[in-house]
C-alpha positions in Angstrom: 72.6 15.5 -21.1 70.3 16.8 -23.8 66.8 18.2 -22.4 64.1 15.8 -23.2 60.3 15.8 -24.1 59.0 12.5 -22.6 55.7 10.9 -24.0 53.7 8.9 -21.7 53.3 5.4 -23.6 50.2 3.3 -21.9 48.9 2.0 -25.1 45.6 3.6 -24.3 43.6 5.1 -27.3 45.2 8.5 -26.5 48.7 7.5 -27.2 49.2 8.1 -30.6 48.0 11.8 -30.1 50.4 12.4 -27.1 53.2 10.8 -29.5 52.3 13.3 -32.1 52.5 16.4 -30.0 55.6 15.0 -28.3 57.3 14.4 -31.8 56.1 18.3 -32.8 57.4 19.8 -29.6 60.7 17.8 -29.8 61.1 19.1 -33.1 60.4 22.9 -32.5 62.1 23.1 -29.3 65.1 21.0 -30.7 64.9 18.4 -27.6 65.3 14.5 -27.6 62.1 12.5 -27.3 62.0 9.9 -24.6 59.1 7.2 -24.8 58.2 6.2 -21.2 56.2 2.8 -20.4 55.8 1.6 -16.6 55.0 -1.9 -16.1 51.5 -2.8 -15.3 51.8 -5.1 -12.4 48.2 -5.6 -12.1 48.0 -6.9 -15.5 50.8 -9.0 -15.0 52.7 -7.3 -18.0 55.8 -9.1 -19.2 58.9 -6.5 -19.2 60.6 -8.3 -22.3 57.5 -7.9 -24.3 56.7 -4.4 -23.1 60.6 -3.6 -24.3 59.9 -5.1 -27.7 56.6 -3.1 -28.2 58.6 0.0 -27.1 61.7 -0.7 -29.5 58.6 -1.0 -32.2 57.2 2.6 -31.4 60.7 4.2 -31.1 61.6 2.7 -34.3 58.3 4.3 -36.3 59.0 7.6 -34.6 62.7 7.8 -35.8 61.1 7.1 -39.3 58.8 10.1 -38.7 61.3 12.3 -37.8 64.6 11.6 -38.2 66.0 14.9 -37.1 65.2 14.2 -33.6 66.8 11.7 -31.5 64.3 8.9 -30.0 64.8 6.8 -27.0 62.7 4.8 -25.0 62.5 3.8 -21.3 60.7 0.7 -19.5 60.4 0.6 -15.8 58.5 -1.4 -13.3 58.0 1.5 -10.9 55.0 3.6 -10.3 54.9 7.2 -11.3 56.3 8.2 -7.8 57.8 11.6 -6.6 61.1 9.6 -6.8 60.4 8.5 -10.5 59.4 12.2 -11.3 62.6 13.6 -9.7 64.7 10.8 -11.6 63.1 12.1 -14.7 63.8 15.6 -14.1 67.5 15.6 -12.5 68.9 12.3 -14.3 67.0 12.2 -18.0 66.8 16.2 -18.1 63.1 16.0 -18.7 61.3 19.3 -19.3 57.7 18.5 -20.4 55.5 15.3 -20.7 52.8 14.7 -23.2 50.0 12.4 -22.5 46.5 11.4 -23.8 43.6 13.2 -22.1 42.3 9.6 -21.6 45.2 9.1 -19.3 44.5 12.3 -17.2 42.8 10.7 -14.2 45.6 8.4 -13.5 48.4 11.3 -14.1 46.7 14.5 -12.6 47.2 13.5 -8.9 51.0 13.2 -9.8 51.2 16.5 -11.1 51.6 18.2 -7.7 55.0 16.0 -7.3 56.3 16.9 -10.6 58.6 19.8 -11.5 57.9 19.7 -15.2 54.4 20.5 -16.9 52.1 17.7 -17.9 50.5 18.3 -21.5 47.4 16.7 -22.1 46.5 16.0 -25.5 43.2 14.6 -27.5 42.8 13.8 -31.4 45.3 13.9 -34.2 46.0 16.9 -36.3 48.4 18.1 -39.1 51.9 18.5 -37.2 52.6 22.0 -39.0 49.3 23.3 -37.5 49.7 22.8 -33.9 50.4 25.7 -31.3 50.0 28.6 -33.2 47.7 30.5 -30.7 48.8 30.2 -27.1 46.1 31.1 -24.4 47.1 32.2 -21.1 44.8 33.2 -18.1 46.1 36.0 -16.2 44.8 36.7 -12.7 45.9 37.9 -9.5 47.9 34.9 -8.5 51.4 35.1 -8.8 51.4 31.5 -11.0 50.2 33.6 -13.9 53.9 34.4 -14.4 54.8 30.7 -14.5 52.3 30.2 -17.3 53.8 33.1 -19.1 57.3 31.6 -19.1 56.2 28.7 -21.1 54.2 30.8 -23.3 57.3 32.6 -24.2 59.2 29.4 -24.7 57.0 27.9 -27.0 55.7 31.2 -28.6 59.2 32.4 -30.0 60.1 28.7 -31.0 56.9 28.3 -32.9 56.1 32.2 -34.2 53.0 32.0 -32.0 50.5 34.5 -30.9 50.1 34.9 -27.4 46.5 35.5 -26.0 46.6 36.9 -22.4 43.4 36.8 -20.9 42.9 39.4 -18.1 41.0 39.0 -15.0 38.4 41.8 -14.3 38.5 42.4 -10.4 35.8 44.5 -8.4 38.5 44.9 -5.7 41.1 47.6 -5.9 43.8 45.5 -4.3 43.2 42.5 -6.4 43.1 44.5 -9.5 46.3 46.1 -9.1 47.7 42.6 -8.5 46.4 41.7 -11.8 48.1 44.9 -13.5 51.5 43.9 -11.8 51.1 40.4 -13.3 50.4 41.9 -16.9 53.2 44.4 -16.7 55.7 41.7 -15.5 54.7 39.5 -18.4 54.6 42.2 -20.8 58.1 43.2 -20.1 59.1 39.7 -20.7 57.7 39.3 -23.8 58.6 42.4 -25.2 62.3 41.5 -24.4 62.0 38.7 -26.8 60.1 40.5 -29.4 57.4 38.1 -30.3 53.6 39.1 -30.9 51.0 39.1 -27.9 47.7 40.7 -27.2 45.9 41.8 -24.0 42.4 40.5 -23.9 40.2 42.0 -21.4 37.8 39.5 -19.8 34.6 39.8 -17.7 35.7 37.1 -15.2 37.3 37.4 -11.8 40.4 35.3 -11.2 38.3 32.5 -9.6 36.1 31.9 -12.9 39.0 32.8 -15.3 40.0 29.1 -16.5 36.4 28.8 -17.5 36.5 31.9 -19.9 40.1 31.0 -20.9 38.7 27.3 -22.1 35.9 29.1 -24.0 38.1 31.4 -25.8 40.6 28.8 -26.7 37.6 26.4 -27.9 36.9 29.3 -30.5 40.6 29.9 -31.7 42.0 27.4 -34.3 45.4 25.8 -33.6 45.0 26.9 -30.0 47.1 25.8 -26.8 45.6 26.3 -23.3 48.3 26.9 -20.6 46.7 27.0 -17.1 48.2 26.1 -13.6 46.9 22.7 -12.6 47.1 21.0 -9.4 44.9 18.5 -7.8 44.4 20.7 -4.5 41.1 22.3 -4.9 39.0 24.2 -2.4 35.0 23.6 -1.7 34.4 26.8 -4.0 36.5 25.6 -6.6 34.4 22.2 -6.7 31.2 23.9 -6.4 31.2 27.1 -8.6 34.9 27.0 -10.3 36.2 24.9 -13.3 38.5 22.4 -11.8 41.4 21.0 -14.0 39.4 17.7 -14.1 36.4 19.5 -15.4 38.5 21.5 -17.7 40.0 18.7 -19.5 36.6 17.1 -19.9 35.2 20.0 -21.5 38.5 21.2 -23.7 37.6 18.8 -26.8 40.5 18.5 -28.8 42.1 21.7 -27.8 45.9 20.6 -26.0 46.2 21.6 -22.3 49.4 22.3 -20.4 48.9 21.9 -16.8 51.9 23.6 -14.6 52.6 22.7 -11.0 53.0 26.4 -9.9 53.5 25.0 -6.2 56.9 23.6 -6.8 59.6 25.0 -8.4 60.8 23.9 -11.7 63.8 21.5 -11.8 64.8 22.9 -15.3 64.3 26.6 -16.3 63.3 26.3 -20.1 65.5 28.1 -22.5 
């Protein structure tokens, strides 16, 4: 079974952007493309009509990129944990692209997912995507998960990775940041692709905001963050939650990785 990039097809305004980004990722990572549509029972959507619409989308997509195998899938199920496991284990999905307009519905599902969600907006020329990857590196171990995906996309797309390092006042936290940076640099040096460490003025709890500001100033950027619906009172009051980050991210694509659940599939 070939690994797949799945595109969330809900026929919302953001679907075309999700499709463009899915096509590009499937092309550079040499994966199959799976177009997924879930029947909307509240609107009493007809399954035969939905399948006909999806066949049309799949046909147009195949014409756009003949080198990538395109399939479509129509299901009656909700995007439950069982459905996400099915996508991971049966269909070998490693990533899902979706429009930011769908993030309100999809974000609560991320904590159940063993693969990242990539939220996108707007349409760009395909060849100009993902040439700069921005990763916040704080004292949390989850920074290493972000680095794995950056290394995967970076070495397949000849991209430059910006490692935005937190500045911690405490000695122990500062050592944790340095340890994470060291582990990431060892990984990146192994694959011999370009990266740079950028010292920020932010502590870990404010680092997502700094990473977003940096990404917004960089053409062709992709921001990779640890995204989860679990937030503390401090996060909601002072920090930049993943919902706020997506609202403020404009046309910058944002990859959200569930670092609280082991990935079903290790990216190659």
